[in-house]
C-alpha positions, 0 to 999 in steps of 0.5 A: 878669633879676632878679625882685622877691623879694617876689612873683616872679610879680606881674602887670604889670596888678596893679602898678596899686595899688587900695584894692579889692584886699583890700576888705570892704564890711562887717566881718562877712559878710552872712548873707543876700542876694538874689544871691551872686556867687562870683568878682570877676574879669571874669565876676563883676564884669560880671554884678554890673554888669549886675544892678545897672545897671538902676535900676528900683526892683528892684535886688537885694541882691548880695554878691560873694565873692572867695577872694583879692584882688579880680580877682587870678585870670585876669582880673588875669593875662591878656594884655589881648587882646580878640581874636575867634577868626575864621578859625582857630576857624571851621574847627575849630568847623565840624567839631565843631558844624556851619556855623551854630554856627561862624558864631554863635560867630564873630559872638558874639566879633566883637560882643564887641569892639564891646560892650566898646568901648561899655561903656568909652565909656559908663562913661568907663573909664580902662583903656587900651582900644584898637581895633586890628588883630590880625595872625596870623602863620605861620612854619611851613608845616605850620600855615599850609597846612592853615589856608589851605586850610580858609579858602579852602574855607569862603569858597568855600562862602559862610561869612560871614567878616567883610569886614575879614578879610584874608589876606596870602599873599605872604611878603615882604608878610606880613613887611613888614606884620607886622614878624615875621621869617620870616613866610610868611603872615598874617591880619588883622582888627579886634581890641582891647586893654585893661588888664583889671584897671582895667576890672574895678575900675571895674565893681566900684566902680560896683557898690559905688555901687549897693549891692553888698557885696564880700568878699575873702579869703572862699573858698567851700567848698560850695553847698548847698540850703536847705529853703526853696528858697534856697541856702546858700553856705558859707565859713570865715567862716560861711554866707550864704543867697541866693535865687540864686547865680552861680558865676563862678570860671572855672578854680577849680571848686567844683561837683561836677557840673563836677569832670570838666568843668573843668581848671585850666591854667597859662599864662605871660605877661610885659611887655617894654619898652625901657630908660627914655629909649629909644624903642621901635620903632613897633608898633601891632597885636596879634599871634599868632605861630604857629611850629608845631603847638601852638606859638604866642605872642600879645601886645598892643602898648601905647601906652607902647611896651611889649608884653605877651606870653603863650604860651611853649608850648615851656616850658609844655608841657615837662612835664605838671605845669607846666601840666595841673591846676595851680593854682599861680600863685605860682611861675614855669614853668621855662624861661619866663623864658629863653624870653622873653629877647631875644624882640623882638630875635629875632622882629621886624625893627627891634628888634635894637638896642632893648635890649628886656627883660622887666620883669615875668613871671607865671603865671596859671590858666585854666579849660579846658573838657572840650569847649572851650566855656564852661559858661553858664546855670542848672544843670539841676535846680537852679533859682537856681544859675547858672554862667559858667565855663571860658573855656578861655584865651579869655575876653576876647571872650566873658565880657561877653556871657555875663555879660549873659545870666546877669544877665538870667536872674537878674533874671528879664528873660528866661526862657531863653538862647534869648532871648540871642545866647549860642552854643548850644554854651555852654549847660549841658545834661544831654547836655553834663554826661554826655559823658565825653571831654575834649579839653583835652590834645589842644587844649593840647598838639596833637601833644605830647599823646601824649607827655605 
């Protein structure tokens, strides 16, 4: 498949042209603001939106700084999957954090699907939002059997799984329901999909209407404290002083305290479509397909008949340098393009003669947390410095709730994350900061971790 020569990893989402891509509200960088938000992706945009939406005469002055084009990082490059992690994450989180914490995490993500739906409807956002069923399909007994055993055990003990979580145990039925060849079993539950870039651009436009100042191509080097208790955000275009700062940079860390806590992790996604004029086989769910330990793909089906697929772990994990501590989203991962050739024909019944092919393929940088939980809250010992980062490749069903909480803290509407539904495992604490172990390799690479 020939790729565009000017930008071989241009995400399909960013083919939606926007005059905000290189936007600077003012020619000169403001020298002062009530609040500076670093990052214009989902976290930064939704935090700004929540800060400014409340028109009570106390709207703060907000400056949003972006190192590159608007929302051109993970938020403009992910798979558009608004999918809570229910049965699989619940079992893992129960082992790590206990039953209550696992239940809180699960419910928080379930709530995000509805909260995003409400936001889209409230703002009438044209972003292809769809409420769907997620179908998680297993084609390898080594993965399926322990997952089912854990699920049944937790259910027997009364774990509060949602009523719409359904397990299909019969392989024939699993293949019929999912369409995936060789399906051995499947879980299904409520999920969503969205064109993330369009949603974020809408939120940013609202913020600009409410007085925010967006400055693209303004990377932040350091953030230092001023003598008067404010913060100085240093950029190549000069410093800007703020009463409060929100760092929303996900995998691009700029805080020394989090240097060992966030690992930039490169992933790959693509769009697959049938040739123009040809009708794609019907597909209306979003998917995860789990082939083996640490190997899976995930994707959404779109109303235009195309699908957006991410994963390709077999290619991504082939070499350590392809994915680990890598911030290069301008080049492709070797083997990824070949991996996705004839993907739908190989994986799905009814697609064999579809002619489906890759139309766009790209890489993106995720921020993986050392303990696999996001870092959210006010930095200990640094009043006025807030973070909402490191969503570990799973930001879409977490970011909005975290941004709402951060906005509440910044505005002073709440005093602590205890007043929110943000899971305690996300909160920044001294104990978390002091923890030395990192689970990134083990989580990302699974059984391959020892060989990398």
